[in-house]
N, C-alpha and C positions, 0 to 999 in steps of 0.2 A: 760128660761129665767122667773125669776118672774114677772107677769103681774101689772098693776095699778089699784087697787079697785078704781071701779067711785068716792067713799066715800072719797079718797084722797084728790078729787078735790073740795076746798072751793071755788074758783070763777074762772068764766072764760066768758072774753070776748074776741072782737076783737084784745085789744093792751096789755092784761095782763092775768097773770094766775099766782092764788095762790096754793102751795099742804101741802096740811099735810105728813111731812117726817117722819113717823115712825123712832124709834130707830131700830140699827143694820144695818142701809141701807147707803153706802155709796154715797154722791150725785153724784161725778162725775167719772169717770173712771181713775184708776190710772193703774201704772205697775202691783200694788197688786192686785187691784179689777178690773176689766176690763167687770165683766157682775154683772147683778143684780143691778146696780145702778140707784137710780131714776135719773137720765140723761138718763138712756136708759129705763126705763120702761115709763117717759114722753115722748120720742121719739116714742115710739110702740103704746103708746095709742093717739097719736095725728096724729099717720098714718093710723089707724084703724077707725078716723075721717072722713079721707078725705082731700084733698084742700079745702081751704074754698073758696068759692065765693064771690071774693073784687073784686069791678072796681071802679077807680076815680069817684067821683061826676062830671055829667056834669056842669060846670058854664059859666057864661057871659063871652064875653070876655072882656079883660080887657080895663081900659080905653086908648085911642090912637091907638088899634087895629084898630078899623073902617076906619084908613086912610091908611092902608097897604094895598097891592094886595091881592086877597083872597088865591092864592097858598103862601105865606108869614103867611099870618091868621093859616091857617093849620096848617103849621111847628110848629109856636108859641103854637096853643090850644094840639099838640103833643106833645111839649118839655114839657109844662105843667104838662101832663098828668103823663109823664115820671117821675118829680122829686116829682108827688104826688103819683106813685106807688113806689119810692125809700123810702117814708118818712112815708108814711100811710100805705103801703100794708103790709100784710104777710111776715115776716123773713123766710127764707130756714128752720132755726131752731132758736124756743126761746134761750130768754139772760137770763142768772143766774145772779140775782142782789145782793146777796148775798150768805153765806154756814153756814150749820149746821154742827158739828162735827157728827162722825158716829153711837154715841151711845147717840147721843141728837135727843130728836124729836121736832114736832112742824112747825110753820108756813114758807114756800120757797117761794118768790115773783120773777116771771121771766116776761120778756118784751117780746112782740111779735110782735111788730114794731119800726122803727129804732127810730121814733120821742118819742115812749112811752121808749126805752131805753135810751134815752138822757133827757127825762123828770123826770123818776123815778131814773136814777142814778146821776143824779145830787144831788137829794133829800140825799142817802144813804151817796155820797161823802162830803155834807155840815152838814150831821149827822140831819138831819130832820126827819128824819121816826123815832117812838116811838116802841120800844121794849120791849116786858115784858115778861120775864122768868119767872115760879117758880120750887123752887126747895129746897129741904130737904138736909138739911148740919148739921154736928156734929163735937166738937173741938177735933183734934187729925190730923192734917196735919202734912206729913211727915218733918225732919228736912230740906231736902235738897229745901223746899217749901220757905224758910224764903225768905223775900227780899233783892237783893244786892242793891238795895240805897233805903232810906225810902218809905214807902207808907203812901202818907199824908192822913188822914183822916178826914171829916167833919160833926160832927151832925147836922143835919139843924133843925134850930128853924122853929115854925109856921108861921115866916113871909117869911121862904125861901122855902116853900115846893111847891111853882111854879115849881123847879127845880127837882122833883117827876114825874110832870105832865105838861111836858116839852111844851112849846109854840115852836111848830114847825117851827116858825119863827125866832126863835132864833138858831145864831152857837153857838155851842160848846164854842168857842174863846172867847167870847164875853160873857160868863158865870163868876161869882165872884166866887174864890174860896178863902179862908181864912181860913185854916187847924189848928185845933186845937191840932190834933194827928199827932206824925210822927213814923209809926213803920219799926221799923229797923233792925228786927229781933232775936233782945235778949233777949225779953220777955220771962218773964219764964211762962205768962199763956196766950192763947187767949182774943181778945179783948172781954170785954163783951157786948154784943147785945140784950137789953131790949126787951121785945113784943113793937110792938110798934114804936119805934124808929126808923129812918131815916137818913141815911147814901151817903155821898158823898166819893168815892174812888179814888183817882188822884194817877195813877205808872204806868209806859212806862213798858210796856210787850217785852220781849224780847227771845229768843231762849233761853234755859238752858245750860251754856257752857258744862256742865258735860253729856250730854244727849238733843241733839236735838230734840228729838221728846215730849217735853216736853218746859213748858215757865215759867218764873220767872219775876220778877217785879226787873230792872236792867237798867244801865246807857245808855246800848245801846239800849235799846228798841223804839218802838214808842208810841207817847201819848197816854193814855188811864182813860177813865173817866167812873166809874160804879156807879151807884143811887141804893142803897141796902135798902129793908122796912122788916122788922121783923113781920112779919105775927103771929105767932103763935109759941108754944115751948110746948113739952113733953118731960118728962123726959132726955136724952143729945140730943135730937133732934131739929132744928130748923126749921120751915116753911118761907120761903123768897121769896119775887119777888123783880127780879134783872132788873135794865134796865139799857143796856150798851147803854152808849151815842155814843163812838164810836166802832167798828166793829173790833178789834183785834182778832187772834187766840188765844183757848182757854182763853178768857178774866177775864170770869167770876168766872172761877175756878182758875185762876192764883191769882185774884184779893184775894179770899177767901181764898187760902192758905196762902198768906202772910200775914193774918188775925189770922191764925191758924186753920181752919175750910176746910172740906172736904166734899164732897160732897157723899151722901150716894151710894153705887154702883159705883166708881168712878175705875176704875182699875190703873190707876194712879196718880194721885193725891191724894190719900187717901191709909190708911195703910192695908195691908191686914187684910180680917175681920174674927173674928173667926166664928168658925163652928158653925151653930144655932144661929147666932146672926142676929139681923134685917137688918146688914147691907148687911149680906151674902144671904139673903133672895132675894135679888133685883138682878136680871142679867145683868144689864144697869146702868148709871148716873141717879138720878132725877136730871133733868134738861130741862125744857119743854117750848119750844118757844109758851108762850101761845099765844099772840095776837103780833099782825103787824097794825101800823097805819102810812097812806101815804095818800098823795096826788094824786087822782084817776087823769088817764091823758085819754080824754083830757078834760074833767070838772071841774078838778081841787078841785073837792070834797075832804073833810076828810073823808077816810073811812078806817073800822078796820075790820082784817080778825081773825078769831078765831080757835084755830084749840082746840078742849076738849081732857082732860087728858086722856091717854092711857087706857085700862082696869088694864093692869098692873101695874100700878102706882096706881089707884085707890084701888087695893087687895091690894095694900104695904100700903096704907094709912089709911085702913078701918082696917087691922091688927094689925099697931105698931103706927098710930097717926091719930085716928078718929078727932081729933080737926081741924087740917087742910084737911080732906076729907068735912067737915061739912061748911068750910070760902068757900071752890071749888064751894059745892055746890048754896051756898048763895050769895056770892059776886062775882064770878070769872061765 
């Protein structure tokens, strides 16, 4: 079995764990991928570390306990200690708080105690986690990716740029949306995305009725919103920062495909690349979960975990998109 490189651990404390998942690795075992998953590697890594020596803190008796007989006070202390062990003690196994596709790399967050699981999980459920992805896309998504219902698209103005730097205290349900465009799938050309522009994409994600291994924007889907910033362009390629507000399966890929764009290296949402083309030079999709911002448990501090671009992605940028590589070096 593959071993977890210690360099993949971005952060670790008693309550949480942040890991840099490489592309090509499935997060959780399935009937197709039972070994060499990130989950198996993490469990083996934690087992090698040995059990954590943790005991509930010694606390003073609570008000009113002094009137109880000593055996009763002892029982109350033991019950409180047991409750603390359950809530604050290490879980038998960590809990995955979200997932990444097999061929997507980047930050994955896990909880290690029950209270951390609840506190962090609530932030994911309420869309208060800021996830930043870096991607390279080009026009030419296959026809099957066109939306089954309109994808609402709003170009954000300067006074709306707070949507791109989400106030983590604002729920997605409270965010205003007034779509200027509705992408229906009948457009002859992909939507133009100028460098520097900022977009809010709003369209439900569902399984494709023709092939359930892929997703499309459609009426049977779950609500999904993505903020998209265009960082650079070189030839046919766009360098993008995507911030999924919701966390639907294949969300970024399906939303981009609805606009007419595909990720370089995508084996599902992109056409078969021509031999010798830049698209054929990358054996994985160019989608990287670059950073994740969340409030840490228990101090509630806002923290950001960053996973640098892998060497294979840097090599591809160096060869085919040096302007984007310069942006990564200076701004990311």
